[in-house]
PALOMAR-693860 format. One line per field, with one value per residue (C-alpha): residue number from 1; residue in three letters; x, y, z. Coordinates in pm, whole numbers, always signed. Layout:
N
k = (NUM,...)
r = (ALA,...)
east = (X,...)
north = (Y,...)
up = (Z,...)
END
This chain:
80
k = (1,2,3,4,5,6,7,8,9,10,11,12,13,14,15,16,17,18,19,20,21,22,23,24,25,26,27,28,29,30,31,32,33,34,35,36,37,38,39,40,41,42,43,44,45,46,47,48,49,50,51,52,53,54,55,56,57,58,59,60,61,62,63,64,65,66,67,68,69,70,71,72,73,74,75,76,77,78,79,80)
r = (MET,PRO,TRP,GLN,VAL,GLN,GLU,ALA,LYS,GLN,ARG,PHE,SER,GLU,LEU,VAL,GLN,ARG,ALA,LEU,ASP,ASP,GLY,PRO,GLN,ILE,VAL,THR,LYS,ARG,GLY,GLN,GLU,VAL,VAL,VAL,VAL,VAL,SER,ALA,LYS,GLU,TYR,ARG,ARG,LEU,ALA,GLY,SER,LYS,PRO,ASP,PHE,THR,THR,PHE,LEU,LEU,SER,GLY,PRO,ASP,LEU,SER,ALA,LEU,ASP,LEU,GLU,ARG,THR,ARG,GLN,LEU,PRO,ARG,ASP,VAL,GLU,LEU)
east = (-222,+57,+412,+664,+1000,+1185,+924,+924,+1304,+1292,+1003,+1074,+992,+652,+593,+665,+440,+155,+195,+163,-129,-325,-233,-43,+129,+187,+510,+525,+811,+750,+376,+370,+295,+614,+604,+375,+502,+317,+369,+558,+239,+41,+324,+330,-49,-35,+274,+168,-175,-56,+130,+432,+355,+464,+247,-44,-16,+22,-281,-516,-763,-646,-685,-599,-968,-1051,-1111,-891,-876,-899,-1014,-736,-947,-823,-1022,-1289,-1205,-1334,-1337,-1227)
north = (-368,-370,-341,-107,-277,-64,-137,-509,-521,-342,-550,-880,-1097,-931,-969,-1343,-1381,-1201,-1427,-1724,-1583,-1373,-1512,-1370,-1033,-799,-601,-290,-100,+256,+197,-115,-464,-664,-974,-1170,-1340,-1664,-1943,-2251,-2456,-2223,-2222,-2604,-2612,-2369,-2514,-2877,-2830,-2803,-3070,-2972,-2891,-3230,-3419,-3187,-3255,-3630,-3646,-3527,-3750,-4002,-3824,-4124,-4211,-3878,-3873,-3589,-3678,-3376,-3368,-3325,-3091,-2740,-2472,-2287,-1956,-1652,-1302,-1031)
up = (+542,+283,+408,+249,+181,+434,+704,+615,+659,+994,+1130,+956,+1258,+1287,+912,+940,+1243,+1069,+766,+1001,+1201,+952,+611,+313,+362,+67,+41,-176,-336,-454,-414,-633,-496,-551,-329,-102,+213,+292,+542,+428,+478,+247,-9,-20,-58,-350,-518,-475,-621,-981,-1176,-1382,-1745,-1884,-1636,-1715,-2090,-2045,-1815,-2089,-2273,-2533,-2867,-3084,-3119,-3282,-3654,-3771,-4139,-4365,-4722,-4975,-5189,-5241,-5059,-5256,-5421,-5240,-5382,-5144)
END
């Protein structure tokens, strides 16, 4: 059940308890989903599962062994 912002503010303790007991809780504003309340344990699991962008790029395969030489010839003429 999504929570409207006003209801989430009034029943914040219940919202937190439901996030702990039942999982993520969606909060809506003017009918649009705007935030999700999750337990700290779930947040750490989600946030810790992805490396930062630099680590991600550096963890890729070694590309130095690839042969990326290109011919120096001009491309062929194509009529359009």
